[in-house]
DOLUM-14415 format. One line per 8 residues: their letters; for each residue x, y, z of C-alpha. Coordinates in Angstrom, 2 decimals, decimal comma. Each point is the difference from the previous one (the first is absolute). Layout:
N
a) X Y Z | ...
END
This chain:
534
mtpaaqqt) 32,56 41,68 -0,84 | 1,35 2,87 -2,09 | -2,17 3,16 -0,34 | -0,62 -0,79 -3,68 | -1,06 -3,55 0,78 | -2,24 1,20 2,82 | -1,71 2,47 -2,33 | -0,54 -2,70 -2,63
ahqtvqrr) -1,51 -2,35 2,58 | -2,23 2,78 1,34 | -1,37 0,63 -3,48 | -0,80 -3,70 -0,28 | -2,06 0,12 3,20 | -1,87 3,09 -1,19 | -0,87 -1,64 -3,30 | -1,21 -3,18 1,72
ahlrpprp) -2,22 2,06 2,29 | -2,15 0,81 -3,03 | -0,44 -3,65 -0,95 | -2,88 -0,66 2,35 | -1,72 -3,28 -0,90 | -3,78 -0,33 -0,03 | -1,85 -1,18 3,09 | 0,05 -3,71 0,86
pqlagvsa) -2,87 -2,03 -1,48 | -3,19 -0,15 2,04 | -3,02 -2,25 -0,29 | -2,62 2,54 1,07 | -3,00 -0,75 -2,18 | 1,78 -2,94 -1,63 | -0,43 -3,60 1,13 | 3,24 -1,72 1,00
aalrsdle) -1,69 -3,34 -0,59 | -1,01 1,04 -3,51 | 3,53 1,14 -0,84 | 1,46 -3,20 1,40 | -2,48 -2,05 -1,99 | 0,85 1,91 -3,16 | 3,70 -0,61 0,46 | -0,52 -3,70 0,71
rsgwtveg) -2,26 -0,53 -3,02 | 2,28 1,97 -2,31 | 2,77 -2,58 0,38 | 2,42 2,82 0,76 | 2,25 -2,03 2,27 | 3,75 -0,49 0,08 | -0,47 -3,15 -2,05 | -2,35 1,79 -2,40
veqllgpv) 2,53 2,78 -0,60 | 2,76 -2,54 -0,55 | -2,10 -1,80 -2,61 | -0,86 3,29 -1,72 | 3,57 1,24 -0,23 | 1,87 -3,21 -0,64 | 3,49 -0,76 1,34 | 1,92 2,53 -2,12
aeaalrrd) -2,16 3,04 0,82 | -0,35 -1,04 3,63 | 3,78 -0,28 0,37 | 0,40 3,40 -1,66 | -2,53 1,54 2,40 | 1,96 -1,33 2,99 | 3,00 1,87 -1,46 | -2,19 3,14 -0,10
shvpalra) -0,23 -0,17 -3,80 | -3,64 0,68 -0,84 | -0,17 -0,05 -3,80 | -0,26 -3,81 -0,48 | -2,72 -0,20 2,67 | -1,91 2,88 -1,54 | 0,09 -1,64 -3,42 | -1,39 -3,23 1,45
araagdgd) -2,74 1,81 1,93 | -1,03 2,09 -2,99 | -0,19 -3,11 -2,17 | -2,66 -1,41 2,33 | -2,33 2,88 -0,92 | -2,55 2,03 1,94 | -2,26 -3,02 0,46 | 2,47 -1,90 2,15
pvgvltrl) -0,34 1,03 3,69 | 3,49 -1,26 0,88 | 1,54 2,03 -2,81 | -2,02 3,12 0,84 | 0,82 -0,06 3,73 | 3,64 -0,80 -0,70 | 0,34 2,94 -2,39 | -1,78 2,34 2,40
fllaqpvp) 1,51 -0,86 3,38 | 3,24 -1,89 -0,60 | 1,21 1,89 -3,05 | -1,55 3,43 0,76 | -1,61 0,29 -3,43 | -3,44 1,57 -0,62 | -2,86 -2,22 -1,12 | -3,47 0,85 -1,33
raalaaal) -2,64 0,56 2,64 | -2,20 -2,68 -1,56 | 2,80 -2,56 0,20 | 0,45 0,64 3,73 | -3,74 -0,24 0,56 | -0,04 -3,37 -1,72 | 2,96 -1,23 2,03 | -1,64 1,06 3,30
patgsdga) -3,73 -0,42 -0,72 | -1,32 0,22 3,57 | 2,20 2,95 0,93 | -0,14 1,76 -3,34 | 2,19 2,82 -1,21 | -2,01 2,47 2,11 | 0,69 -2,11 3,09 | 3,70 -0,16 -0,81
vaaglvea) 0,08 3,79 -0,32 | -1,95 0,47 3,23 | 2,40 -2,33 1,83 | 2,98 2,05 -1,15 | 1,51 -2,86 -1,99 | -0,12 1,87 -3,32 | -0,82 3,37 -1,50 | -1,96 0,40 -3,23
agaapdda) 0,44 2,51 -2,81 | -3,77 0,07 -0,49 | -3,21 -1,95 0,34 | -0,16 -1,43 -3,54 | 0,75 -3,73 -0,53 | 3,07 0,79 -2,13 | 1,45 2,53 2,45 | 3,24 -1,13 1,59
vralvdlr) 0,49 -0,87 3,63 | 3,37 -0,17 1,67 | 1,09 -1,57 3,28 | 0,46 2,15 3,09 | 1,43 -2,88 2,04 | 2,08 -3,07 -0,53 | -2,40 -2,94 0,37 | 1,28 -3,49 -0,66
phaavdal) -0,72 -3,63 0,76 | 2,21 -1,52 2,65 | 0,78 -3,64 0,69 | 2,28 -1,25 2,75 | 0,89 -3,03 2,04 | 0,43 0,26 3,75 | 0,07 -2,56 2,79 | -3,75 -0,59 -0,45
gevawwva) 0,22 -0,61 -3,73 | -1,04 1,98 -3,06 | -1,86 3,29 0,12 | -1,36 2,40 -2,65 | -1,17 3,62 0,31 | -0,13 3,23 -1,97 | 2,12 2,73 1,54 | -0,12 3,74 -0,73
sdlgehal) 2,84 2,44 0,57 | 1,31 3,21 -1,53 | 1,03 0,19 -3,62 | 3,61 -0,94 -0,57 | 2,80 1,78 -1,77 | -0,95 -1,36 -3,43 | -3,59 1,23 0,30 | 1,03 3,48 1,17
gdgqplpp) 2,08 0,47 -3,15 | 2,35 2,83 -0,98 | 2,71 -1,40 2,25 | -1,74 1,41 3,06 | 1,23 -1,28 3,37 | -2,56 -1,44 2,37 | -1,83 2,52 2,22 | 0,78 -0,10 3,75
ehvlgigg) -3,47 -1,37 0,85 | 0,40 -2,98 -2,33 | -1,66 -3,17 1,29 | 1,91 -3,05 -1,12 | -1,63 -3,15 -1,30 | 1,31 -3,53 0,31 | 3,76 -0,14 -0,37 | 2,74 -2,45 0,78
asaslarl) 0,15 0,99 3,67 | -3,75 -0,54 0,42 | 0,26 -3,46 -1,51 | 2,98 -0,87 2,20 | -1,79 1,00 3,19 | -3,14 -1,89 -1,00 | 2,11 -3,15 -0,41 | 1,78 0,61 3,32
avrtpaqr) -3,05 0,68 2,17 | -1,27 -2,70 2,33 | -3,57 -1,14 -0,80 | -0,86 -1,66 3,30 | -3,63 0,78 0,98 | -0,07 3,20 2,06 | -2,52 2,22 1,74 | 1,58 3,37 -0,79
vldvgtgs) 2,63 0,94 -2,59 | 1,60 3,42 -0,50 | 1,42 1,22 -3,32 | 2,30 3,00 0,56 | 0,47 2,22 -3,05 | -2,70 -1,74 -2,00 | 0,29 2,09 -3,17 | -2,55 -1,34 -2,47
gvqalhat) -0,93 -2,72 2,51 | 1,63 -3,06 -1,54 | 1,31 -1,53 3,24 | -3,26 0,76 1,77 | -1,90 -1,87 -2,71 | 2,25 -3,02 0,51 | -0,53 0,24 3,78 | -3,80 -0,22 -0,35
rharsvva) 0,49 -3,58 -1,17 | 1,11 -1,17 3,46 | -1,08 2,71 2,47 | -3,38 0,83 1,53 | 0,77 3,73 -0,14 | 2,70 2,07 -1,71 | 1,12 3,52 0,93 | 2,00 1,84 -2,68
tdtsaral) 1,82 3,29 0,60 | 1,74 2,56 -2,18 | 1,06 3,63 0,24 | -1,51 0,63 -3,44 | -3,72 0,69 -0,23 | 0,33 -0,65 -3,72 | 1,42 -3,47 0,61 | -2,82 -0,81 2,41
gfaafnaa) -2,47 1,05 -2,69 | 1,47 -2,53 -2,42 | 0,06 -2,66 2,73 | -3,69 0,61 0,71 | -0,85 -0,33 -3,70 | 2,03 -3,20 -0,42 | -1,56 -1,55 3,10 | -3,47 0,79 -1,26
vagveldl) 0,68 -1,53 -3,41 | 1,45 -3,08 1,69 | -3,08 -0,26 2,22 | 1,87 0,24 3,32 | 0,00 2,42 2,94 | 3,00 1,93 1,30 | 0,31 2,31 3,00 | 1,95 2,86 -1,62
rrgsllep) 1,77 2,57 2,19 | 2,22 2,94 -0,85 | 3,19 0,63 1,93 | 3,73 -0,71 0,22 | 1,29 -3,49 0,69 | -1,58 -1,33 3,22 | -1,60 3,24 1,22 | -3,54 -0,84 -1,23
vagerfdq) -0,06 -3,24 2,04 | 1,65 1,11 3,23 | -1,20 -2,13 2,89 | -1,42 -2,76 -2,23 | 1,29 -3,53 -0,49 | 0,24 -2,13 -3,13 | 0,75 -3,63 -0,72 | 2,00 0,97 -3,07
vvsnppfv) 1,53 3,10 -1,55 | 1,12 0,24 -3,61 | 1,70 3,01 -1,51 | 1,61 1,15 -3,20 | 0,88 3,37 1,56 | 1,39 3,10 -1,72 | 3,53 -1,24 0,67 | 1,98 1,72 -2,76
vtpraagv) 2,97 1,96 1,36 | -0,62 3,49 -1,40 | 2,03 3,18 0,60 | -1,69 2,50 2,25 | 1,33 2,91 -2,07 | -1,71 2,98 -1,59 | -0,98 -0,68 -3,59 | -0,07 -3,79 0,33
pgweyrdg) -3,51 -1,32 -0,74 | -1,67 -2,67 2,06 | -2,64 -2,51 -1,02 | -2,52 -0,99 2,62 | 0,02 -3,66 -0,99 | 3,71 -0,42 0,72 | 1,23 2,94 2,11 | -0,81 0,05 3,71
glvgdevv) 1,41 3,48 0,57 | 2,68 -1,10 2,49 | 3,79 -0,02 -0,23 | 1,76 -3,10 -1,32 | -1,54 -3,32 1,01 | -1,87 1,46 2,96 | -3,42 -1,04 -1,31 | 0,93 -3,68 0,14
rqlvtglg) 1,73 0,38 3,36 | -3,05 1,66 1,55 | -2,31 -2,64 -1,38 | 2,14 -2,92 1,18 | 0,52 1,44 3,47 | -3,63 1,04 0,39 | -1,78 -3,19 -1,01 | 0,31 -1,49 3,47
gvlapggs) -2,64 2,52 1,04 | -2,67 -1,37 -2,34 | 0,71 -3,73 -0,39 | -2,18 -2,28 2,12 | 1,73 -2,88 1,84 | 0,94 -2,61 -2,58 | -0,49 2,50 -2,84 | 2,42 0,57 -2,85
aqllgnwe) 0,99 2,68 -2,48 | 1,45 -0,21 -3,49 | 1,37 3,12 -1,67 | 2,36 1,18 -2,70 | 2,75 2,53 0,59 | 3,30 1,65 -0,81 | 2,87 0,61 2,41 | 3,17 1,97 -0,32
hragegwr) 3,48 -1,52 0,12 | 2,00 2,68 1,78 | 3,77 0,31 0,27 | 1,33 -1,47 3,23 | -3,29 -1,77 0,82 | -0,87 -3,46 -1,23 | -3,46 -0,15 -1,54 | -0,82 -3,10 2,02
drvqgwld) 0,82 1,83 3,23 | -2,10 2,96 -1,09 | -3,08 -2,07 -0,76 | 0,56 -2,23 3,02 | -0,24 3,13 2,12 | -3,47 0,65 -1,43 | -1,08 -3,53 0,89 | 1,34 0,36 3,54
esgldgwv) -1,84 3,29 0,43 | -3,25 -1,57 -1,22 | -0,03 -2,57 2,79 | -1,36 -2,55 -2,46 | 1,33 -3,12 -1,61 | 1,43 1,10 -3,31 | 1,31 -1,31 -3,30 | 1,57 2,25 -2,63
vqrevmdp) 0,93 -1,25 -3,47 | 2,04 2,24 -2,27 | -0,78 -0,88 -3,61 | 2,03 2,57 -1,94 | 2,65 2,69 0,51 | 0,35 3,11 -2,17 | 2,78 2,58 -0,05 | -1,10 3,62 0,62
ahyaetwi) 0,11 1,08 -3,65 | -1,90 -3,03 -1,26 | -2,62 0,40 2,73 | -0,53 3,68 -0,75 | -0,17 -0,54 -3,77 | -2,58 -2,74 0,46 | -2,39 2,16 2,00 | 0,53 3,08 -2,14
rdggqrpg) -1,08 -2,05 -3,03 | -2,87 -1,49 2,01 | -1,43 3,50 0,38 | -0,10 0,42 -3,77 | 3,00 2,31 -0,22 | 1,75 -0,25 -3,37 | 3,83 0,34 -0,32 | 1,13 3,61 -0,16
peadalle) 0,91 2,96 2,22 | -2,93 -0,51 2,36 | 0,84 -3,65 0,58 | 3,67 0,93 0,51 | -1,01 2,58 2,61 | -2,07 -2,57 1,87 | 2,85 -2,53 -0,12 | 2,35 2,57 1,50
awlddfaa) -2,48 0,65 2,81 | -0,28 -3,72 0,72 | 3,75 -0,49 0,10 | 0,44 3,04 2,27 | -2,61 -1,46 2,36 | 1,68 -3,40 0,09 | 3,44 1,54 0,53 | -1,26 2,05 2,96
rgveavgl) -0,81 -3,22 1,89 | 2,87 -2,10 -1,30 | -2,32 -2,30 -1,96 | 2,00 -2,46 -2,08 | -2,90 -2,13 -1,24 | -3,70 -0,67 0,52 | -1,44 -3,41 0,81 | -3,41 -1,14 -1,17
gfvvlhap) -1,94 -2,86 1,52 | -2,71 -1,07 2,39 | -0,65 -0,11 3,73 | -2,07 -2,52 1,96 | -0,92 0,85 3,59 | -1,77 -2,16 2,55 | -1,53 0,71 3,40 | 0,49 -2,93 2,38
paessart) -3,17 -1,85 1,05 | -1,38 1,17 3,34 | 0,66 -3,34 1,65 | 3,72 0,12 -0,86 | 0,77 3,67 0,56 | 2,95 -0,85 2,25 | 1,87 -1,96 -2,65 | 3,16 1,23 -1,70
rwtrveev) -0,52 2,16 -3,10 | 1,34 -1,28 -3,30 | 1,37 2,14 -2,81 | 1,71 -0,70 -3,30 | 1,58 2,44 -2,46 | 1,25 -1,52 -3,24 | 0,51 0,46 -3,71 | -1,78 -2,26 -2,50
tgplerpl) 0,31 0,79 -3,68 | -1,41 -1,69 -3,08 | -3,54 -0,26 -1,39 | -2,89 -0,75 2,36 | -3,06 -0,14 -2,23 | -2,02 -2,51 2,00 | -2,24 1,12 2,90 | 1,91 0,20 3,29
gehvaavl) -2,91 0,58 2,37 | -0,46 -3,64 0,93 | 3,74 -0,36 0,62 | 0,08 3,15 2,17 | -2,92 -1,31 2,06 | 1,77 -3,34 0,45 | 3,22 1,70 1,10 | -1,86 2,11 2,57
aardrlav) -1,81 -3,06 1,36 | 3,21 -2,06 0,15 | 1,91 2,71 1,83 | -2,85 0,49 2,46 | 0,08 -3,69 0,78 | 3,79 -0,18 0,20 | 0,04 2,95 2,40 | -1,83 -2,11 2,59
tdddalla) 1,67 -3,32 -0,86 | 3,06 -0,78 2,13 | 2,60 -2,57 -0,97 | -1,72 -2,84 1,85 | -3,27 0,74 -1,80 | 1,80 0,19 -3,33 | 1,61 -3,38 0,63 | -3,49 -1,43 0,60
arlrvadd) -1,39 1,57 -3,18 | -0,85 -2,00 -3,10 | 1,07 1,92 -3,10 | -0,34 -0,64 -3,70 | 1,73 1,38 -3,07 | -2,10 2,59 -1,80 | -1,51 -1,21 -3,26 | 1,92 2,47 -2,18
vteerhar) 3,47 -0,88 1,34 | 2,49 -1,91 -2,11 | 3,49 -1,23 0,82 | 3,09 0,45 -2,17 | 3,26 -1,86 0,54 | 3,17 1,25 -1,64 | 3,13 -2,12 -0,37 | 2,92 -0,38 -2,37
pgeggpra) -0,04 -3,11 -2,19 | 1,38 -3,00 1,82 | -0,31 1,45 3,49 | -1,66 -2,21 2,58 | -2,24 2,68 1,53 | -1,36 3,45 -0,77 | 2,03 3,15 0,54 | -3,18 2,00 0,57
vllraggg) -3,63 -0,76 0,73 | -2,52 2,73 -0,79 | -3,63 0,19 1,06 | -1,95 2,19 -2,43 | -3,50 1,40 0,60 | -2,11 0,28 -3,12 | -2,36 2,59 1,51 | 0,25 3,04 2,24
lgrvasvg) 3,29 1,83 -0,43 | 1,62 -3,02 -1,62 | 2,27 -0,62 2,98 | 3,05 -2,21 -0,46 | 1,62 -1,56 3,09 | 3,41 -1,64 -0,09 | -0,05 -2,82 2,54 | 2,57 -2,32 1,44
talaglvg) -0,16 -3,78 0,18 | -1,74 -0,16 3,37 | -2,66 2,62 -0,86 | -0,60 -1,58 -3,41 | -0,58 -3,31 1,75 | -2,42 1,57 2,47 | -1,99 1,74 -2,76 | -0,14 -3,23 -1,97
acdgelev) -1,60 -1,73 2,99 | -2,58 2,74 0,64 | -3,11 -1,74 -1,27 | -2,33 1,00 2,83 | 0,23 -3,38 1,72 | 3,14 0,27 2,12 | 0,75 2,62 2,64 | 2,97 2,27 -0,66
gqvvgala) 1,70 -1,38 3,13 | -0,37 -3,56 -1,24 | 1,60 0,93 -3,33 | 2,88 1,81 1,72 | 0,62 -2,98 2,26 | 0,11 -2,39 -2,93 | 2,37 2,31 -1,90 | 2,33 0,22 2,99
vllevdag) 0,32 -3,78 0,04 | 0,45 -0,19 -3,77 | 2,63 2,77 -0,11 | 1,64 -1,18 3,25 | -0,20 3,46 1,63 | -1,21 1,24 3,37 | -3,80 0,36 -0,02 | 0,03 3,13 2,18
alraellp) 2,51 1,77 -2,23 | -1,97 -0,98 -3,09 | -3,22 1,39 1,50 | 1,75 3,28 0,80 | 1,28 0,18 -3,58 | -3,22 -0,92 -1,81 | -2,82 1,64 1,94 | 0,86 3,61 -0,99
qvrglved) 0,23 -1,14 -3,62 | -3,35 -1,78 0,24 | -1,52 3,21 1,33 | 1,40 1,85 -3,00 | -1,48 -2,52 -2,44 | -3,39 0,28 1,70 | 0,16 3,82 -0,11 | 0,75 -0,09 -3,72
gllewt) -2,77 -2,49 -0,72 | 2,18 -2,92 -1,10 | -1,17 -2,05 2,98 | -3,48 0,22 1,50 | -2,00 -1,48 2,84 | -2,32 -2,88 -0,80
END
């Protein structure tokens, strides 16, 4: 970084140091049950906001254009709780104290002030109150079905105004990464679940739906404050601990770990700001490496972990080899899926904008620092995706580990947790199933699998046969004649060996050679969920 750029970046950090946000909301003296009841009765839900705004204003709001939404909310008037709460918390507009009191009758405007949700200009009914936090209804679908909460976090860039970048202590609300991890996480009933880097507590809230106890950690005391508030409003209990990565739970074991860690690759250079919600304070992709390689120390036998991450593509080192090395060091079964790849400039620009930095000299200085940092390590690109880890069951600890590192692009909007759980179970079973046992197995085609046959007009047979999974990662397997015939006969009644024997006679080939050819392919179809045990 040039001296001028370093000075510009340093001034940015100094200015942000003065943007200290207010304390996290607290429910001391305020009933969480009363606030939850108020929010439920108000109708201020995701659906309620959608109905208030209408499709045009809602679409504009998703583009970060607030004027259409504000017009719709104002039109509802001060007597409409959904309009009042939307103006106050979603659109960062002041509302009369009396209007807030009417929208939250059990909590009242005094209770909202005491909780740190708002501040008031005065005590009169017409005095304005403004939001101190971002509070919004949240609806999601995970492997257990639909869920609805209200989640508080720090005010966003729009609410701060004046083009101010986000302060370093900013606690993020529910973003795209949070939603992705919630869809990815396994929801099998568990005794203990750990959420590493909980932030405002979103993943921990999801985990309470299938776990007896949930421990949530974060380096940020401010984030833990928001997580405590959100848990109280949701009516659930969390064991909140402050510390870095796995340090707060050293020596403990968990059935599941979920993590949306601070994985952003950030330059460790003077004058470059860091945000606690995304910056782990380590060089490059070290945060993700340490988490992946350390999870073997906290996962109970048979336990699993699902986490998001970034990894560097370095010159002279294949990214698959790099990430495979992490899996090998972990000692666990592992599955890495790269979902997107960004070049260094695009990656840096994305995260500079994410921090609220507008285009100009300061943003240019930060971009230069990012590119210098990438160049120092020979980084040619950054991969984004997810990691699934699995500790072998105690009774099969001597089995061979399995790992898979792959790239899968395209939209994945449906919940993946059930698919991930099925893959882990299938691979556990395959790990202790030899070829003789597989030949004796009765398999069936998964319900979401369809077959496609492609041929040119007039040809007697297909040139290609594709098996396509409708769920999970949308796998597509190209199969030959023999494998297509085997899959077609997998109805749960016949053993695999019986089908192979019949195919050998039909195709006039050696049965032993056909078994050797098909069994590895059958294993692959079972791993991917296209075939399953009856």
